[in-house]
Structure formats: C-alpha cells, structure tokens
mmCIF file of the C-alpha atoms, coordinates in Angstrom:
data_MODEL
# 
_entry.id   MODEL 
# 
loop_
_atom_site.group_PDB 
_atom_site.id 
_atom_site.type_symbol 
_atom_site.label_atom_id 
_atom_site.label_alt_id 
_atom_site.label_comp_id 
_atom_site.label_asym_id 
_atom_site.label_entity_id 
_atom_site.label_seq_id 
_atom_site.pdbx_PDB_ins_code 
_atom_site.Cartn_x 
_atom_site.Cartn_y 
_atom_site.Cartn_z 
_atom_site.occupancy 
_atom_site.B_iso_or_equiv 
_atom_site.pdbx_formal_charge 
_atom_site.auth_seq_id 
_atom_site.auth_comp_id 
_atom_site.auth_asym_id 
_atom_site.auth_atom_id 
_atom_site.pdbx_PDB_model_num 
ATOM 1   C CA . MET A 1 1   ? -10.831 45.671  -17.688 1.00 0.00 ? 1   MET A CA 1 
ATOM 2   C CA . LYS A 1 2   ? -8.433  48.668  -17.613 1.00 0.00 ? 2   LYS A CA 1 
ATOM 3   C CA . GLY A 1 3   ? -11.090 50.800  -15.926 1.00 0.00 ? 3   GLY A CA 1 
ATOM 4   C CA . ARG A 1 4   ? -11.551 48.181  -13.193 1.00 0.00 ? 4   ARG A CA 1 
ATOM 5   C CA . GLN A 1 5   ? -7.800  47.994  -12.580 1.00 0.00 ? 5   GLN A CA 1 
ATOM 6   C CA . TRP A 1 6   ? -7.646  51.817  -12.356 1.00 0.00 ? 6   TRP A CA 1 
ATOM 7   C CA . ARG A 1 7   ? -10.483 51.865  -9.817  1.00 0.00 ? 7   ARG A CA 1 
ATOM 8   C CA . TYR A 1 8   ? -8.818  49.186  -7.672  1.00 0.00 ? 8   TYR A CA 1 
ATOM 9   C CA . THR A 1 9   ? -5.568  51.127  -7.705  1.00 0.00 ? 9   THR A CA 1 
ATOM 10  C CA . GLN A 1 10  ? -6.697  54.701  -7.309  1.00 0.00 ? 10  GLN A CA 1 
ATOM 11  C CA . LEU A 1 11  ? -10.127 54.555  -5.693  1.00 0.00 ? 11  LEU A CA 1 
ATOM 12  C CA . PRO A 1 12  ? -10.454 51.338  -3.691  1.00 0.00 ? 12  PRO A CA 1 
ATOM 13  C CA . THR A 1 13  ? -13.751 51.004  -1.903  1.00 0.00 ? 13  THR A CA 1 
ATOM 14  C CA . GLU A 1 14  ? -14.260 49.039  1.259   1.00 0.00 ? 14  GLU A CA 1 
ATOM 15  C CA . MET A 1 15  ? -16.147 46.335  -0.660  1.00 0.00 ? 15  MET A CA 1 
ATOM 16  C CA . GLU A 1 16  ? -13.454 46.091  -3.332  1.00 0.00 ? 16  GLU A CA 1 
ATOM 17  C CA . ASP A 1 17  ? -10.748 45.759  -0.701  1.00 0.00 ? 17  ASP A CA 1 
ATOM 18  C CA . THR A 1 18  ? -12.643 42.861  0.840   1.00 0.00 ? 18  THR A CA 1 
ATOM 19  C CA . LEU A 1 19  ? -13.163 41.108  -2.500  1.00 0.00 ? 19  LEU A CA 1 
ATOM 20  C CA . SER A 1 20  ? -9.569  41.669  -3.508  1.00 0.00 ? 20  SER A CA 1 
ATOM 21  C CA . GLY A 1 21  ? -8.367  40.170  -0.239  1.00 0.00 ? 21  GLY A CA 1 
ATOM 22  C CA . GLU A 1 22  ? -10.610 37.111  -0.639  1.00 0.00 ? 22  GLU A CA 1 
ATOM 23  C CA . GLU A 1 23  ? -9.424  36.547  -4.191  1.00 0.00 ? 23  GLU A CA 1 
ATOM 24  C CA . GLY A 1 24  ? -5.814  36.730  -3.082  1.00 0.00 ? 24  GLY A CA 1 
ATOM 25  C CA . GLU A 1 25  ? -6.449  34.186  -0.325  1.00 0.00 ? 25  GLU A CA 1 
ATOM 26  C CA . GLU A 1 26  ? -8.077  31.773  -2.764  1.00 0.00 ? 26  GLU A CA 1 
ATOM 27  C CA . GLU A 1 27  ? -5.100  31.956  -5.095  1.00 0.00 ? 27  GLU A CA 1 
ATOM 28  C CA . GLU A 1 28  ? -2.697  31.267  -2.232  1.00 0.00 ? 28  GLU A CA 1 
ATOM 29  C CA . GLU A 1 29  ? -4.716  28.211  -1.185  1.00 0.00 ? 29  GLU A CA 1 
ATOM 30  C CA . GLU A 1 30  ? -4.715  26.754  -4.686  1.00 0.00 ? 30  GLU A CA 1 
ATOM 31  C CA . GLU A 1 31  ? -0.945  26.916  -5.198  1.00 0.00 ? 31  GLU A CA 1 
ATOM 32  C CA . PRO A 1 32  ? 0.085   24.374  -2.503  1.00 0.00 ? 32  PRO A CA 1 
ATOM 33  C CA . ALA A 1 33  ? -2.639  21.872  -3.492  1.00 0.00 ? 33  ALA A CA 1 
ATOM 34  C CA . PRO A 1 34  ? -0.168  18.994  -4.010  1.00 0.00 ? 34  PRO A CA 1 
ATOM 35  C CA . ALA A 1 35  ? 1.397   19.637  -0.586  1.00 0.00 ? 35  ALA A CA 1 
ATOM 36  C CA . PRO A 1 36  ? -0.875  17.228  1.359   1.00 0.00 ? 36  PRO A CA 1 
ATOM 37  C CA . GLN A 1 37  ? 0.761   14.364  -0.528  1.00 0.00 ? 37  GLN A CA 1 
ATOM 38  C CA . ASP A 1 38  ? 4.222   15.247  0.760   1.00 0.00 ? 38  ASP A CA 1 
ATOM 39  C CA . PRO A 1 39  ? 3.617   14.080  4.375   1.00 0.00 ? 39  PRO A CA 1 
ATOM 40  C CA . VAL A 1 40  ? 2.361   10.752  3.005   1.00 0.00 ? 40  VAL A CA 1 
ATOM 41  C CA . GLU A 1 41  ? 5.949   9.648   2.448   1.00 0.00 ? 41  GLU A CA 1 
ATOM 42  C CA . PRO A 1 42  ? 6.441   7.212   5.336   1.00 0.00 ? 42  PRO A CA 1 
ATOM 43  C CA . GLN A 1 43  ? 9.249   6.959   7.823   1.00 0.00 ? 43  GLN A CA 1 
ATOM 44  C CA . LEU A 1 44  ? 10.754  3.460   7.991   1.00 0.00 ? 44  LEU A CA 1 
ATOM 45  C CA . THR A 1 45  ? 12.306  2.205   11.209  1.00 0.00 ? 45  THR A CA 1 
ATOM 46  C CA . GLU A 1 46  ? 15.027  0.633   9.043   1.00 0.00 ? 46  GLU A CA 1 
ATOM 47  C CA . ALA A 1 47  ? 15.860  0.344   5.369   1.00 0.00 ? 47  ALA A CA 1 
ATOM 48  C CA . SER A 1 48  ? 13.869  -2.005  3.154   1.00 0.00 ? 48  SER A CA 1 
ATOM 49  C CA . GLN A 1 49  ? 15.783  -4.658  1.220   1.00 0.00 ? 49  GLN A CA 1 
ATOM 50  C CA . VAL A 1 50  ? 12.893  -5.047  -1.230  1.00 0.00 ? 50  VAL A CA 1 
ATOM 51  C CA . LEU A 1 51  ? 11.752  -1.563  -2.268  1.00 0.00 ? 51  LEU A CA 1 
ATOM 52  C CA . GLY A 1 52  ? 13.718  1.615   -2.849  1.00 0.00 ? 52  GLY A CA 1 
ATOM 53  C CA . ALA A 1 53  ? 12.702  5.108   -1.749  1.00 0.00 ? 53  ALA A CA 1 
ATOM 54  C CA . SER A 1 54  ? 10.939  5.845   -5.039  1.00 0.00 ? 54  SER A CA 1 
ATOM 55  C CA . GLU A 1 55  ? 8.791   2.682   -4.927  1.00 0.00 ? 55  GLU A CA 1 
ATOM 56  C CA . ILE A 1 56  ? 7.945   3.242   -1.262  1.00 0.00 ? 56  ILE A CA 1 
ATOM 57  C CA . LYS A 1 57  ? 6.754   6.780   -1.971  1.00 0.00 ? 57  LYS A CA 1 
ATOM 58  C CA . GLN A 1 58  ? 4.608   5.631   -4.900  1.00 0.00 ? 58  GLN A CA 1 
ATOM 59  C CA . LEU A 1 59  ? 3.067   2.805   -2.900  1.00 0.00 ? 59  LEU A CA 1 
ATOM 60  C CA . SER A 1 60  ? 2.354   4.982   0.138   1.00 0.00 ? 60  SER A CA 1 
ATOM 61  C CA . LEU A 1 61  ? -0.043  7.111   -1.934  1.00 0.00 ? 61  LEU A CA 1 
ATOM 62  C CA . HIS A 1 62  ? -2.370  4.098   -2.277  1.00 0.00 ? 62  HIS A CA 1 
ATOM 63  C CA . LEU A 1 63  ? -2.526  3.204   1.408   1.00 0.00 ? 63  LEU A CA 1 
ATOM 64  C CA . PRO A 1 64  ? -5.724  3.905   3.394   1.00 0.00 ? 64  PRO A CA 1 
ATOM 65  C CA . PRO A 1 65  ? -5.854  7.359   5.035   1.00 0.00 ? 65  PRO A CA 1 
ATOM 66  C CA . ARG A 1 66  ? -5.930  5.811   8.518   1.00 0.00 ? 66  ARG A CA 1 
ATOM 67  C CA . VAL A 1 67  ? -2.308  4.661   8.193   1.00 0.00 ? 67  VAL A CA 1 
ATOM 68  C CA . THR A 1 68  ? -1.005  7.940   6.800   1.00 0.00 ? 68  THR A CA 1 
ATOM 69  C CA . GLY A 1 69  ? 1.640   9.388   9.065   1.00 0.00 ? 69  GLY A CA 1 
ATOM 70  C CA . HIS A 1 70  ? 2.313   6.141   10.915  1.00 0.00 ? 70  HIS A CA 1 
ATOM 71  C CA . PRO A 1 71  ? 5.890   4.845   10.779  1.00 0.00 ? 71  PRO A CA 1 
ATOM 72  C CA . TRP A 1 72  ? 6.616   1.537   9.071   1.00 0.00 ? 72  TRP A CA 1 
ATOM 73  C CA . ASN A 1 73  ? 7.900   -0.955  11.628  1.00 0.00 ? 73  ASN A CA 1 
ATOM 74  C CA . LEU A 1 74  ? 9.689   -4.012  10.257  1.00 0.00 ? 74  LEU A CA 1 
ATOM 75  C CA . ILE A 1 75  ? 8.096   -6.978  12.037  1.00 0.00 ? 75  ILE A CA 1 
ATOM 76  C CA . PHE A 1 76  ? 9.581   -9.766  9.941   1.00 0.00 ? 76  PHE A CA 1 
ATOM 77  C CA . CYS A 1 77  ? 12.119  -10.227 7.177   1.00 0.00 ? 77  CYS A CA 1 
ATOM 78  C CA . THR A 1 78  ? 13.579  -13.420 5.752   1.00 0.00 ? 78  THR A CA 1 
ATOM 79  C CA . SER A 1 79  ? 17.146  -12.091 5.799   1.00 0.00 ? 79  SER A CA 1 
ATOM 80  C CA . ARG A 1 80  ? 16.944  -11.694 9.565   1.00 0.00 ? 80  ARG A CA 1 
ATOM 81  C CA . ASP A 1 81  ? 14.280  -14.150 10.723  1.00 0.00 ? 81  ASP A CA 1 
ATOM 82  C CA . GLY A 1 82  ? 14.633  -16.963 8.196   1.00 0.00 ? 82  GLY A CA 1 
ATOM 83  C CA . PHE A 1 83  ? 12.257  -18.520 5.685   1.00 0.00 ? 83  PHE A CA 1 
ATOM 84  C CA . SER A 1 84  ? 9.421   -19.704 7.909   1.00 0.00 ? 84  SER A CA 1 
ATOM 85  C CA . LEU A 1 85  ? 5.709   -18.888 7.785   1.00 0.00 ? 85  LEU A CA 1 
ATOM 86  C CA . GLN A 1 86  ? 5.217   -20.035 11.369  1.00 0.00 ? 86  GLN A CA 1 
ATOM 87  C CA . ARG A 1 87  ? 7.940   -17.638 12.456  1.00 0.00 ? 87  ARG A CA 1 
ATOM 88  C CA . LEU A 1 88  ? 6.115   -14.879 10.581  1.00 0.00 ? 88  LEU A CA 1 
ATOM 89  C CA . TYR A 1 89  ? 2.934   -15.676 12.518  1.00 0.00 ? 89  TYR A CA 1 
ATOM 90  C CA . ARG A 1 90  ? 4.846   -15.597 15.808  1.00 0.00 ? 90  ARG A CA 1 
ATOM 91  C CA . GLN A 1 91  ? 6.383   -12.234 14.973  1.00 0.00 ? 91  GLN A CA 1 
ATOM 92  C CA . MET A 1 92  ? 2.880   -10.897 14.305  1.00 0.00 ? 92  MET A CA 1 
ATOM 93  C CA . GLU A 1 93  ? 1.626   -11.777 17.795  1.00 0.00 ? 93  GLU A CA 1 
ATOM 94  C CA . GLY A 1 94  ? 0.668   -8.648  19.685  1.00 0.00 ? 94  GLY A CA 1 
ATOM 95  C CA . HIS A 1 95  ? -0.028  -6.739  16.467  1.00 0.00 ? 95  HIS A CA 1 
ATOM 96  C CA . SER A 1 96  ? -3.594  -6.226  15.266  1.00 0.00 ? 96  SER A CA 1 
ATOM 97  C CA . GLY A 1 97  ? -3.200  -3.343  12.850  1.00 0.00 ? 97  GLY A CA 1 
ATOM 98  C CA . PRO A 1 98  ? -2.591  -3.306  9.094   1.00 0.00 ? 98  PRO A CA 1 
ATOM 99  C CA . VAL A 1 99  ? 0.411   -4.976  7.515   1.00 0.00 ? 99  VAL A CA 1 
ATOM 100 C CA . LEU A 1 100 ? 2.295   -4.400  4.288   1.00 0.00 ? 100 LEU A CA 1 
ATOM 101 C CA . LEU A 1 101 ? 3.841   -7.494  2.739   1.00 0.00 ? 101 LEU A CA 1 
ATOM 102 C CA . LEU A 1 102 ? 6.754   -6.831  0.358   1.00 0.00 ? 102 LEU A CA 1 
ATOM 103 C CA . LEU A 1 103 ? 8.351   -9.505  -1.834  1.00 0.00 ? 103 LEU A CA 1 
ATOM 104 C CA . ARG A 1 104 ? 11.183  -9.764  -4.323  1.00 0.00 ? 104 ARG A CA 1 
ATOM 105 C CA . ASP A 1 105 ? 11.458  -13.022 -6.249  1.00 0.00 ? 105 ASP A CA 1 
ATOM 106 C CA . GLN A 1 106 ? 14.443  -14.709 -7.866  1.00 0.00 ? 106 GLN A CA 1 
ATOM 107 C CA . ASP A 1 107 ? 13.686  -12.868 -11.124 1.00 0.00 ? 107 ASP A CA 1 
ATOM 108 C CA . GLY A 1 108 ? 13.999  -9.526  -9.342  1.00 0.00 ? 108 GLY A CA 1 
ATOM 109 C CA . GLN A 1 109 ? 10.267  -8.791  -9.600  1.00 0.00 ? 109 GLN A CA 1 
ATOM 110 C CA . MET A 1 110 ? 8.834   -6.661  -6.743  1.00 0.00 ? 110 MET A CA 1 
ATOM 111 C CA . PHE A 1 111 ? 5.246   -7.163  -5.594  1.00 0.00 ? 111 PHE A CA 1 
ATOM 112 C CA . GLY A 1 112 ? 3.158   -7.754  -2.507  1.00 0.00 ? 112 GLY A CA 1 
ATOM 113 C CA . ALA A 1 113 ? -0.027  -6.989  -0.628  1.00 0.00 ? 113 ALA A CA 1 
ATOM 114 C CA . PHE A 1 114 ? -1.600  -4.696  1.926   1.00 0.00 ? 114 PHE A CA 1 
ATOM 115 C CA . SER A 1 115 ? -3.635  -6.471  4.612   1.00 0.00 ? 115 SER A CA 1 
ATOM 116 C CA . SER A 1 116 ? -6.118  -4.494  6.700   1.00 0.00 ? 116 SER A CA 1 
ATOM 117 C CA . SER A 1 117 ? -5.116  -6.516  9.765   1.00 0.00 ? 117 SER A CA 1 
ATOM 118 C CA . ALA A 1 118 ? -2.174  -8.580  11.026  1.00 0.00 ? 118 ALA A CA 1 
ATOM 119 C CA . LEU A 1 119 ? -1.340  -11.881 9.324   1.00 0.00 ? 119 LEU A CA 1 
ATOM 120 C CA . ARG A 1 120 ? -2.388  -14.839 11.490  1.00 0.00 ? 120 ARG A CA 1 
ATOM 121 C CA . LEU A 1 121 ? -3.634  -18.394 11.524  1.00 0.00 ? 121 LEU A CA 1 
ATOM 122 C CA . SER A 1 122 ? -7.323  -18.545 10.674  1.00 0.00 ? 122 SER A CA 1 
ATOM 123 C CA . LYS A 1 123 ? -10.081 -21.059 9.973   1.00 0.00 ? 123 LYS A CA 1 
ATOM 124 C CA . GLY A 1 124 ? -11.481 -18.931 7.177   1.00 0.00 ? 124 GLY A CA 1 
ATOM 125 C CA . PHE A 1 125 ? -10.825 -15.754 5.260   1.00 0.00 ? 125 PHE A CA 1 
ATOM 126 C CA . TYR A 1 126 ? -10.645 -12.465 7.138   1.00 0.00 ? 126 TYR A CA 1 
ATOM 127 C CA . GLY A 1 127 ? -9.923  -8.820  6.381   1.00 0.00 ? 127 GLY A CA 1 
ATOM 128 C CA . THR A 1 128 ? -11.728 -5.852  4.844   1.00 0.00 ? 128 THR A CA 1 
ATOM 129 C CA . GLY A 1 129 ? -12.057 -4.107  1.504   1.00 0.00 ? 129 GLY A CA 1 
ATOM 130 C CA . GLU A 1 130 ? -8.969  -2.022  2.289   1.00 0.00 ? 130 GLU A CA 1 
ATOM 131 C CA . THR A 1 131 ? -6.872  -5.065  1.378   1.00 0.00 ? 131 THR A CA 1 
ATOM 132 C CA . PHE A 1 132 ? -5.177  -4.920  -2.021  1.00 0.00 ? 132 PHE A CA 1 
ATOM 133 C CA . LEU A 1 133 ? -2.436  -6.485  -4.141  1.00 0.00 ? 133 LEU A CA 1 
ATOM 134 C CA . PHE A 1 134 ? 0.240   -4.616  -6.080  1.00 0.00 ? 134 PHE A CA 1 
ATOM 135 C CA . SER A 1 135 ? 3.132   -5.160  -8.453  1.00 0.00 ? 135 SER A CA 1 
ATOM 136 C CA . PHE A 1 136 ? 5.980   -3.113  -9.899  1.00 0.00 ? 136 PHE A CA 1 
ATOM 137 C CA . SER A 1 137 ? 6.261   -4.377  -13.454 1.00 0.00 ? 137 SER A CA 1 
ATOM 138 C CA . PRO A 1 138 ? 8.124   -2.061  -13.705 1.00 0.00 ? 138 PRO A CA 1 
ATOM 139 C CA . GLN A 1 139 ? 5.494   0.642   -13.110 1.00 0.00 ? 139 GLN A CA 1 
ATOM 140 C CA . LEU A 1 140 ? 3.321   0.327   -10.026 1.00 0.00 ? 140 LEU A CA 1 
ATOM 141 C CA . LYS A 1 141 ? -0.001  -1.438  -10.552 1.00 0.00 ? 141 LYS A CA 1 
ATOM 142 C CA . VAL A 1 142 ? -2.472  -1.619  -7.664  1.00 0.00 ? 142 VAL A CA 1 
ATOM 143 C CA . PHE A 1 143 ? -5.334  -4.120  -7.626  1.00 0.00 ? 143 PHE A CA 1 
ATOM 144 C CA . LYS A 1 144 ? -8.112  -3.010  -5.282  1.00 0.00 ? 144 LYS A CA 1 
ATOM 145 C CA . TRP A 1 145 ? -11.064 -4.993  -3.993  1.00 0.00 ? 145 TRP A CA 1 
ATOM 146 C CA . THR A 1 146 ? -13.699 -5.612  -6.666  1.00 0.00 ? 146 THR A CA 1 
ATOM 147 C CA . GLY A 1 147 ? -16.552 -6.377  -4.274  1.00 0.00 ? 147 GLY A CA 1 
ATOM 148 C CA . HIS A 1 148 ? -17.182 -9.763  -5.922  1.00 0.00 ? 148 HIS A CA 1 
ATOM 149 C CA . ASN A 1 149 ? -16.246 -11.730 -2.798  1.00 0.00 ? 149 ASN A CA 1 
ATOM 150 C CA . SER A 1 150 ? -14.615 -11.290 0.606   1.00 0.00 ? 150 SER A CA 1 
ATOM 151 C CA . PHE A 1 151 ? -11.737 -13.756 0.262   1.00 0.00 ? 151 PHE A CA 1 
ATOM 152 C CA . PHE A 1 152 ? -9.120  -11.321 1.513   1.00 0.00 ? 152 PHE A CA 1 
ATOM 153 C CA . VAL A 1 153 ? -6.628  -13.239 3.676   1.00 0.00 ? 153 VAL A CA 1 
ATOM 154 C CA . LYS A 1 154 ? -6.432  -16.796 5.002   1.00 0.00 ? 154 LYS A CA 1 
ATOM 155 C CA . GLY A 1 155 ? -3.592  -18.173 7.093   1.00 0.00 ? 155 GLY A CA 1 
ATOM 156 C CA . ASP A 1 156 ? -2.932  -21.914 7.320   1.00 0.00 ? 156 ASP A CA 1 
ATOM 157 C CA . LEU A 1 157 ? -0.007  -23.664 8.995   1.00 0.00 ? 157 LEU A CA 1 
ATOM 158 C CA . ASP A 1 158 ? 1.573   -24.451 5.656   1.00 0.00 ? 158 ASP A CA 1 
ATOM 159 C CA . SER A 1 159 ? 0.359   -21.592 3.429   1.00 0.00 ? 159 SER A CA 1 
ATOM 160 C CA . LEU A 1 160 ? -0.773  -17.972 3.318   1.00 0.00 ? 160 LEU A CA 1 
ATOM 161 C CA . MET A 1 161 ? -3.397  -16.934 0.761   1.00 0.00 ? 161 MET A CA 1 
ATOM 162 C CA . MET A 1 162 ? -4.656  -13.530 -0.339  1.00 0.00 ? 162 MET A CA 1 
ATOM 163 C CA . GLY A 1 163 ? -7.548  -13.159 -2.761  1.00 0.00 ? 163 GLY A CA 1 
ATOM 164 C CA . SER A 1 164 ? -9.384  -16.072 -4.312  1.00 0.00 ? 164 SER A CA 1 
ATOM 165 C CA . GLY A 1 165 ? -11.867 -17.170 -6.930  1.00 0.00 ? 165 GLY A CA 1 
ATOM 166 C CA . SER A 1 166 ? -12.408 -20.223 -9.109  1.00 0.00 ? 166 SER A CA 1 
ATOM 167 C CA . GLY A 1 167 ? -9.934  -22.196 -7.028  1.00 0.00 ? 167 GLY A CA 1 
ATOM 168 C CA . GLN A 1 168 ? -7.045  -19.806 -7.639  1.00 0.00 ? 168 GLN A CA 1 
ATOM 169 C CA . PHE A 1 169 ? -5.354  -17.311 -5.357  1.00 0.00 ? 169 PHE A CA 1 
ATOM 170 C CA . GLY A 1 170 ? -4.188  -13.789 -6.124  1.00 0.00 ? 170 GLY A CA 1 
ATOM 171 C CA . LEU A 1 171 ? -1.141  -14.479 -3.974  1.00 0.00 ? 171 LEU A CA 1 
ATOM 172 C CA . TRP A 1 172 ? -0.138  -17.595 -2.034  1.00 0.00 ? 172 TRP A CA 1 
ATOM 173 C CA . LEU A 1 173 ? 3.010   -18.482 -0.147  1.00 0.00 ? 173 LEU A CA 1 
ATOM 174 C CA . ASP A 1 174 ? 4.095   -21.881 1.140   1.00 0.00 ? 174 ASP A CA 1 
ATOM 175 C CA . GLY A 1 175 ? 5.106   -22.742 4.689   1.00 0.00 ? 175 GLY A CA 1 
ATOM 176 C CA . ASP A 1 176 ? 8.791   -22.254 3.936   1.00 0.00 ? 176 ASP A CA 1 
ATOM 177 C CA . LEU A 1 177 ? 8.211   -18.790 2.469   1.00 0.00 ? 177 LEU A CA 1 
ATOM 178 C CA . TYR A 1 178 ? 10.286  -19.872 -0.473  1.00 0.00 ? 178 TYR A CA 1 
ATOM 179 C CA . HIS A 1 179 ? 7.799   -20.988 -3.123  1.00 0.00 ? 179 HIS A CA 1 
ATOM 180 C CA . GLY A 1 180 ? 4.779   -18.943 -4.090  1.00 0.00 ? 180 GLY A CA 1 
ATOM 181 C CA . GLY A 1 181 ? 2.214   -18.387 -6.779  1.00 0.00 ? 181 GLY A CA 1 
ATOM 182 C CA . SER A 1 182 ? 0.030   -15.660 -8.238  1.00 0.00 ? 182 SER A CA 1 
ATOM 183 C CA . TYR A 1 183 ? -3.057  -16.009 -10.431 1.00 0.00 ? 183 TYR A CA 1 
ATOM 184 C CA . PRO A 1 184 ? -5.876  -13.707 -11.532 1.00 0.00 ? 184 PRO A CA 1 
ATOM 185 C CA . CYS A 1 185 ? -8.691  -13.866 -8.973  1.00 0.00 ? 185 CYS A CA 1 
ATOM 186 C CA . ALA A 1 186 ? -12.165 -12.404 -8.563  1.00 0.00 ? 186 ALA A CA 1 
ATOM 187 C CA . THR A 1 187 ? -11.360 -10.662 -5.280  1.00 0.00 ? 187 THR A CA 1 
ATOM 188 C CA . PHE A 1 188 ? -8.979  -8.158  -6.870  1.00 0.00 ? 188 PHE A CA 1 
ATOM 189 C CA . ASN A 1 189 ? -9.261  -8.790  -10.626 1.00 0.00 ? 189 ASN A CA 1 
ATOM 190 C CA . ASN A 1 190 ? -5.469  -8.786  -10.571 1.00 0.00 ? 190 ASN A CA 1 
ATOM 191 C CA . GLU A 1 191 ? -2.860  -9.721  -13.111 1.00 0.00 ? 191 GLU A CA 1 
ATOM 192 C CA . VAL A 1 192 ? -0.193  -12.266 -12.257 1.00 0.00 ? 192 VAL A CA 1 
ATOM 193 C CA . LEU A 1 193 ? 1.986   -10.294 -9.845  1.00 0.00 ? 193 LEU A CA 1 
ATOM 194 C CA . ALA A 1 194 ? 5.285   -11.969 -10.735 1.00 0.00 ? 194 ALA A CA 1 
ATOM 195 C CA . ARG A 1 195 ? 6.722   -12.587 -14.186 1.00 0.00 ? 195 ARG A CA 1 
ATOM 196 C CA . ARG A 1 196 ? 5.430   -16.144 -14.012 1.00 0.00 ? 196 ARG A CA 1 
ATOM 197 C CA . GLU A 1 197 ? 2.583   -17.788 -12.091 1.00 0.00 ? 197 GLU A CA 1 
ATOM 198 C CA . GLN A 1 198 ? 4.922   -19.755 -9.830  1.00 0.00 ? 198 GLN A CA 1 
ATOM 199 C CA . PHE A 1 199 ? 7.980   -18.122 -8.345  1.00 0.00 ? 199 PHE A CA 1 
ATOM 200 C CA . CYS A 1 200 ? 10.723  -18.496 -5.751  1.00 0.00 ? 200 CYS A CA 1 
ATOM 201 C CA . ILE A 1 201 ? 11.161  -15.823 -3.088  1.00 0.00 ? 201 ILE A CA 1 
ATOM 202 C CA . ARG A 1 202 ? 14.496  -14.068 -2.655  1.00 0.00 ? 202 ARG A CA 1 
ATOM 203 C CA . GLU A 1 203 ? 13.397  -11.619 0.062   1.00 0.00 ? 203 GLU A CA 1 
ATOM 204 C CA . LEU A 1 204 ? 10.190  -11.078 2.022   1.00 0.00 ? 204 LEU A CA 1 
ATOM 205 C CA . GLU A 1 205 ? 9.357   -8.305  4.503   1.00 0.00 ? 205 GLU A CA 1 
ATOM 206 C CA . ALA A 1 206 ? 6.299   -7.664  6.688   1.00 0.00 ? 206 ALA A CA 1 
ATOM 207 C CA . TRP A 1 207 ? 5.802   -4.095  7.926   1.00 0.00 ? 207 TRP A CA 1 
ATOM 208 C CA . ALA A 1 208 ? 3.336   -3.029  10.619  1.00 0.00 ? 208 ALA A CA 1 
ATOM 209 C CA . LEU A 1 209 ? 1.734   0.314   9.760   1.00 0.00 ? 209 LEU A CA 1 
ATOM 210 C CA . SER A 1 210 ? 0.252   1.238   13.137  1.00 0.00 ? 210 SER A CA 1 
# 
C-alpha cells in the first residue's frame, strides 16, 4: 500500500492519472446522494392550516415522481369555502390532475389521502394505484395500494369514499364534510386513520398538485 502511494506521488503514469481521476469523480458523486430529496420539498401557494412544514416535507417524499416539483395549489378549504362536499366538487371543476386531501379532526389527529385524479361525482370507483391513504399518529404512516381491488375513489352527492372492501371504507366523508369514518379495507390494508373509527372534521384542505 505504501509503495502504491509512493508511485502515485512520485512517478504517476498516464494510466494511473486516469484511474485516480475516475476514482475521485466517483467519490464526489457519492457524497451528495441524499441531495435529490431536497428539491422534493414542495412550494405551497399559501400556508396549510392542517399540516406543518415538517409533516409536509415527510409526506412529499411518498408522492409519485410525476408530481415532484409541482407547486401545491389550495383548491378548497373548509375555513374559507365552508363545510360542503358539493362545493368541493365545484371547486375541482377544471382540474384533472392529482389531489392531496388533508384533514384534521376534533381530536387533533392529522390524516388524509392522495388521489391520482381530481375528486368528482362518479357512478363507480375511479383512480389508479398511485392513490394512497396516510396518517400522522404521530409518526407518518402511508398505506399504499395492495392490488387486491381497484376501489380507489368514489364521489356521491352526499359522500366521498376512498378504498373499500367487505362493505367498509378506508376513508369516507359525508355531504357536510363534518362527519367521517375510517376502517381497515382491502384496497390499502390500512389502519384506522383517526383515533376512532368515526370522527368529526375540524379542518379539511384539498390541494391540486399539477
């Protein structure tokens, strides 16, 4: 080992110079490996009343790559637009891209869902396997698609449902966006997102990520 170091220092050959340069480049590339995660931190058009900066950064790491770098645009929030599911649907008109639904209930629990497309009225379930549920309890838990069924999102006039199986929904909200429920379901193999299966909503936000 000492002999090799002496040769590199005193008698560098053309081949050794090339190898030494390549090794140095490899080391430089390895050091900033975590850097690609830094740009993932999203830019919000306005402050969220549900999640803080730390929770937003954690959650952004689980979003599909296609939304990375896109700003979060607040399409609907109950504090501004009122507690109305129909109003939420109206606010979604003109948007077709993915949506992040953030909730805080009366117990202070934070949870929600990522939908691969805008929330809308529908006759059946729609969406793709990008859809997932999540909860901060208090650490972030993300419940991805299991592949067991395709019951991602269904919008009725008086309820919004995400994930289903055995007659239960991973997340459902009533027409007033005040009462909701969460149960384990086959779509996401999720835990109950809130502290209890039925909850009352304190704040709800819908963010467009495109």
